[in-house]
N, C-alpha and C positions, 0 to 999 in steps of 0.2 A: 864639784866638777860636773858639767853637763854631759849627758850621754852622747856618744857619737851617733850620728845619723847618716845613713847612706840611702841611695835611691836606685831603683831600676826603672828606667823610663822608656819602654818600648813603643814603637809606632805600630798601630794596628792596620798596616797596609799590606799584609800578606801573612802567610804562615810563619811561625817564629823559627828563625834560623839558629843553628847550633852555636854560632858565634855570639849571638845575642844572649842565648841561654847560659853560655859559659860566663858572660859578664854578670848575669843575675846570680849565678852560683858563687862567684868570687865575692860579690857584694854580700851575699847571704852569709858566707863563711866568716867574713870580717865582722859583720854585725853580731853573729852568734858568739864568736870568740871574745869580743870586747863588751859583751852584754849591752850591745847597742840596739838601734832600731832601723829596720829596713822599710822604706816607703815605696809603694808601687804607684807610679805615675804614668798615665797614658798620654803620649804626645801625638795628638790627633789633629794637628792644624793643617795637614794635607787633606783637605776636605774631599778632594776628588777620589782619593784612594783609600781613605780610612773607613772601616766598616765595623759594625757591632760584632759581626761574625768573627772577624780576626781578633778583636779584643777578647772575645770569649775563648778563642783558641789559646791565647796567651795565658789566661787564667787557668785553663784546663791543663796545659803542659806544666805550668809551675806547680800546680797541685799534684800532678802525677809524679813529679820529681821531688816532692816534699820540700819545696822552697817557699815556705809560707812567709809572706810579708807581715809586718806589724801594723801597717797603716796604709791607707790608699784606696784605690778602686776596689770595690767589692768588700771592703773592710771598714772604711770610714776613718775619722780622726779629726783633729782640731786645726789642720792646716790645709784643708781643701778649698775649693774643689780640686779633684785630683785628675781631671781631664783638662788638657790645655784648651780645648774648644769652649770650656765653661769659664775660662779665666781671661777672656779677651779684655774685659773692662780693666783688669789689673795691669795688663801689658800697656794698654792705652794710657793709663794713669802715669806710669813711669816714663813712657815715651814723651808725654806732655811735659813732665818734669824736666827731662833733658832739653827739650826745646826751649822751655822758659829760662833755663840756666845757660842757654846758648851752647849746649853741648851736642845738639842735634838740630837738623833742619829738614824742611820739605824740599824734595827734589822732583822737578817736573820733566826731566829729560825723557824723551821717547826712546823706544828700542832702536830706532834708526839713528838717532843722535849718539846713543851709546856705542852702537856698532862703528860709527864713524870715528869716535874717540879711540876705539881699540885699533882700528886700521891705521890711524895716524901715528899712534904710539909704536906699532910694529914697524911701520915704514921708517920711523926715526930711531930704530933699534932700542926702543924703550919698553919697559914692562907694561902690558895692557892694564889700564886701571882707570878709575873714574877721575876726571881732572878737576873736580870741585866747581863745576860751572854754576851750580845753584847754591853754593855755600854762602854767598853774601848778597843774595837778591834784595833789592829794595822792595818796599811795599807795592810800589807802582808796577814793578816788573812781575811780582808775584800775582797781583790782581789780573794782570793781562794774561798770564799763563792759565789762571783759573778760568777766565772768560773763554779761553779756547777749548775748555772742557777737559783739560788734562787732569788725570788722576795721579796725585803725587805718591811717592814713597817717602819714608823718613830715613835719613842717613845720619850716622853717628859722625861727629866731628873729630877726626884724628888730631892729636897734638901737633902743632906746627913745628915744634922743635923735636928732632929725632931723639928717641929714648930707647933704652934697652929694656926689654920685657923678659923677666926670668920666670919660667915655670918650674916651681919646686915640685919634683915628682918623686914619689916613694920608690918607684921602680927604676927610673932613668936618671935620678939625680937632678941637678940644675940644667934645664934646657933653655938656651938663650935665643931670643928673637929680636930683630930690630923693627921698630915701628915704621921705618922708612919703606918697608916692603908692603905695607898695608895702605889701602885707600879708605876713603870715607864710606864704610860699608853700610848696607841697608839693614835697618832694624825693624822696619814695618813695611810690608808690601802694599801695593796699590789696591789689593782686594780687601784690605783691612785686617790682614792676618800678620802676626809677628813672624820674624825669621827665627830659625832655630837658635842662633847664637844669643839673641835677645831674650827669647822666652825662657831658655834654659837657665840663664842667670837670674831672672826674676823668680822663677820657680824654686831654684836651689836656695836662694837667699831667704825667701819667705817661708820655705818649708824647713829652714834651719839645718840644711844639709852640711855636715862637717867634712865628709870625705866623698870625693867624686872619683869613682873607679869605673873606667870605661875603656873601649878599644883605642889602640894607638892611632886609628884613622881620625880620631877627634883631637889629637895633639895639636895639629895645625890651627884648629879653631880656638885653642885656649888663649893665645895672646889677645885676640879680640874680646874674649870673655873677661879676661883680667882687666882690660881697659874699661869695660862696662861696670865691673864690680867697683872699680876705683871711682868712676864718674858718678855712680849712684850711692856711694858711701857704704857699700856692703863689705862685710868681712870676707876675705878669701877662704874657700875651703881648701882642704889638702887634696892634691891630685895624684892619681896613679893611672897610667895608661898601659893597658894590657897588650901583649904582643898579638899580632895578627894570627889567625888560624889559616894554615896553608894546606892545599891538597897534596896528593902523593907526588905531583910534579913540582912542588914548591911554588905554585902559583896561588894567589889569594883565593881562598875558598869562596865560591860564588854564592850570592844571596838570591839570585833569580835564575830561572832557566832549568834545563834538564839536569845539569851537574850540581845544582844547589843541594844543600843538606838541611832538611827541616827536622825538628824534634819529633813531630808527629809521625814522620816516616818510621822512626825506630819504635815508637809505641805501637803503631799499627802492625809492624812486622813481628812483634812479640819479643822485643828486647825488655829486659827487666830495668826498672827505673834506677835501682841501686848500682847496676852495672854502668849505665850511662852517666850517672852522677860521678862514680869512681873515675871513669874514663875522662870526662870533661875536666875534673879537678887536675888531671895530669897534663892538660893542654897548656903548657907554659910554666908549669910548676912541678917540682918533684920533692919528695920528703928528704932527699939527700942520701938515701940508701937504695938498695935494690928492690925494696918492697913495692909492688904494683897493685896487688889486691888489698884494698883497704875499706873498712866500714866507714859510714858517715862519721861516727864518733872518732875513729882514728884520724881521719882527714882533718876534722875540726881541731884535734889536739896538735897535729903537726904543721898545719898550714901557716904560711907567713906571706903576706902581700909583698913584703920587702924582698923575699927570695924568689919572686916570680922572674922568669927570664926576660931579657929584652928582645931576643931574637924570636922569629916566628915559630909557632908550634904546628907540627904536621898532623893532620887528621888521618890517622892510620886505621882504615876500616878493618883491616885484617886483625889488628891488635884489639880493636873493639869487639870483633866477633869472638876472638879467643877468650877475652875477658867475660863476655856475656855468656858464652857456653859454660864457662867455669861456674858462674853464678847459678845458671840453670841446674847444673848437676848437683850443686851443693845446697840448693834451696829445699825446703820441706816439700815432700811429695804432694800433700793436699793442696798447697798453693799452686804448684805447677799444674796439677790436674785441673784446677779451677780455671787457670789461664789458658790451658791447652784445649779444653773441650770446645770452645767456640770455633777454633781452627778446624778441628775434626768434623764438627757439624757443618761448617761452611763448605768443606770438601766432600760432603755427603757420605762420609765413612761411618758415622754413627747418628742415631736419632735419640730423641728424649726417651722413647721406649727402651732402646738399648741401654741407656743409662740406668733406667729403673730396674731392668731385669738382669743386667750383667755388669754393674758398675765396678765391682772388685776386679774383674778380668780386664776391663778397660784401663783401670788404674795401673795394673801390672804392665800393660802394653806401653802406657805413657812413661812409666818409670824406666822401662828398658830403652825406649826409643829416644828419650831425652839425652842419653849419653852420646848420641851422634849428631846433635844439631847445634848450630850457633845461635839461632833464635827460633821462637816457637812456631812461626809460620812455616818453617821447614819440616815440622813434625809430621804432618799428614803424609808427606812423601816417604818418610821413614816408617810410619806406622801402617801404611797401606797394605803391606803384605799380610798383616794380621786380620784385616777386615775384608779381604777379597780373595777369590780363588787365584791360584797361580796362573799367570797369563804370559806365555812365552812369546817374544817378538817373532822368533823364527822356529816354530815347533820342529820342522824337518831337521834343522841344523842341530838343535839341542837334544834331539832324540838319541843321537849316537852316544851322548854322555851316559845314557842309562842302559846301554846294551851290554851284553856279556854276563857270564856267570858270576864274575867277581862282584859286580854291582848288585846283582840279585842277592848274593850271599850277604853283602853288607846290609842291604835294606831289610832282609828277613831277620837278621840278627838284631838290628835296631828296633824293629817292631816287637819282637819277642821280649827283649830286655826292658823296653819302656812300659809294656803292659804288665810286666811282673813287679814293677815298683809301685808301691802304694802312694808315696808322696814324691812326685816327680819334680824335685827341686833342681836348680842349676847344678848344685853340687852332686846330686845323684846322676844327672846326665853326664857330668864330667867323668864320674866313675865308670859309667857305661862305655864311654868312648875309650877309656884306658883299657878296659877289659877286651873290647873289640880289637884294639891294636895288638894285644897279646895273643888272642885266640885265633884271629883270622889270618889266613896266609896271603894277605894283600898289603900294599903299601898305604901310608898315611893319606896320600892324595886320593886314593880310591875310596877311602872311608869318608873324608871330609867334603871333597868337592862335589860329588854327585848328590850327597845328602843335602848340602846347602842349596844346590840348584833345584832339586826336587821340591824342597819345602818352601823356599822363598822366591824361586824364579830368577835369582840373581847370583852372581859370582862372589859378591862381597856384601857386607852389611853387618847387622848386630851379631853379638856373640850367639853361636848356635846353641850353647847350653841353655841360655835364657830363652831363646826362641822356642826350643823344643819343650822347655818347662811350661811356658805360657800356653802353647797350643794343646798340650796334653797328648797322651798316647793314641787316642782314637783319631784325632785330626792328623797326627803325624803319619799314622798307618795309611789313612786315606790318600794323603799327598804322595807318599812313596808308591802306593799301588797305582795311582794315576800316572806317575812317571814311567813305571814299568809298562803300563798299557800303551803309552806313547811310543815306547821303544818297540813293543810287539807290532804296533800298527805300521811302523816304518818297515819292519821285516816283512 
């Protein structure tokens, strides 16, 4: 039995969208599950918009997500070339074959003539479509059109007798179309480039693709492709059309513009690749239980293309953030430190010299502040208090929080007790707070609120037991004293 073969064929016309990468992921899962092969093909026939830069971004994001292809661009193989722009001769060969067999023809109609056809159809309450004007040109008529300097397209000849086209889909079952709704569609444009529907059939057939897994927006193209497979004598692959990804308003997730969602956005913000992998796997599929956090191995074990939903999958950014935060907190500290340091450096909170002289302390800060972030680019805002002096937005207003004998009593007690402890761990700080609550004639708020405000400059944030442990007794004493000086200055 031949190995199953799948493909991921992105267009390098922009940054890679989360919907495209979800398609890559599902193809990768099926290939790995079935001991198959995944081909990476670049569909770059849009010469005006395709760039090498965008191709490199595709490769970079796939590598980041650990979605390695087995064959194709950047890898090689026996079924290349793997860029469509390098396969034009192949497309021309098969277009010529269709012309020779009277299954395709040259069409010389101008844009103005095509517009007129559409207008006439609409005025007659008919579907706008090509009317077959050039389908049976004589040699003399064709020569005359050539002499006028017209550049032809090549159109596929639709069967004259209406037929039912059945798309056998692993997700949707049998989807039926009538050939009557299709016209003689273009397979080669006048600029000498193939259309998508034609090129993709040639590529998939010659690359021995057995399973075509793609977005449901391609389902309407499939009847045309089936007709081309049949006309060229190619065996049909097995199709599976994935549900669309929707935004929170249940509108189609945008591929361009401000609201679009690119993979690189998440990498740059400090999301972990395994978190995005996990999240994307659940866009249209679930394991059938309540489990949401799954390793790559668990997803591979449970995934089934047949159990993918037909209905759209909502891209819930809040859920992604929750999931990514969980992965950050559960990852090994040395890895998070390595990933977090560039964000701290970019925010001018630390330097290379700081890392050499105080790395262990910086690691403790990262370990504490990662508990409060959804992605790592948020970490500098959480960690800032450890690397800068306390800076109150309104010193006059906050000074009143540090006035009174009760606050001074709390601050003096905390300074004395922290200096008396040799190893100021979070557990030791917790014991200190318990002792203060028992010993001091003040309420819990008078202990906790002024202390947090004096040390961090904020009313909320990381656990104070950890903050005090990381700062140490001397820095804590300095910050408490500064807060009391602020109160004295107000008086």
